C-alpha angles and dihedrals in degrees: 000000000000096000133026122240112261092249090059095040090060095043114117093228092054090049090051091050090050091051090048091052091050091049091050090051091052091046093052091048091049092050090050093049093048095049091045088054091050090052098045091048096038088225116177108251118204111239088220088064091050090051091053097049099036096086089059106092091215093056093040091051093059097038100046115101095009115137109254132185125202132187093311112060088207091061104075133133147125116314110236105162144001121206126218088256093056098257112148124218107209130177112217130204090271090059091249121138111233124199109213128183107182121152090237138010134199129219099218122223106243093241087065095051111099091191095049096128092048092046091051091051092046092050090050091053090053092046091240119173115189119209090203114058103244115123094031097037112129108252135187132196127201115273117248092239095051116145097231093193093061119098101206143041112229098187095103094048113130094012103153121242132180124231124340090242089056091049091049092048093049092047091051092049090052093047098253130132117244130197131171091272108030150011117228145175132197123227127191107214132160091348094308133106109227122188119207114200135182119195122234114211124204140063120285094248095049118106094208118060131171133211122243134198125325117226141165130220141172116241110290095358139104122273112291125244107256089237088063096051111105123232096255095046090047094050095045093047093052090044090054094049093044091050091053095045093045098240151029116285124217118263104024097110137265116332125205 
């Protein structure tokens, strides 16, 4: 039955079920956004918190099979289970199940994973599908010939965009902040909040806009020298600009 009879549509119980379904959708989206923020920022997450939220299917769905690292950087793997006491069950690259009990864990950004290729292959063998883009997140590293003294990346300059409303909608869908002049994202890295911004050129009423330069800055400061931009902030900034422009430009470093 594609539609409910009118008598049922107006029934209070049906309305309550509809509201519950909408709340569950918002809850799942919130869980996804929070875990994505933990991963992008490599924030330490208390294992006690994981133990509390794990029984919730929405939280478990986004946390399961993410790569986690405990006290020992060598002990990393895919998260499969969390006990009530906060013990983590993690499968490593050898297929062994590790039992870890650190106070906190991190969900590493993929650009920081030296074994990224092996982890991708291992996850594929297990048939793992991650709700949060971690292993298969597009990443970029700085090119070898980068001018570290420069303060902007010009490679996206003149990339054509449609209307400003379309840019704003796309930015919002991707989790970025949009203003009349720029689209930006904030990255927590090494104890700093770095903001990556790409300029949008063109008047509000124009149907054809172009992208400008991409730059990074600390809160309330001037644009950073590219040499001072960390690997996560670099990768996420390029990812944002590439997502808006619809592709990877030439010269912004290695993409994966």
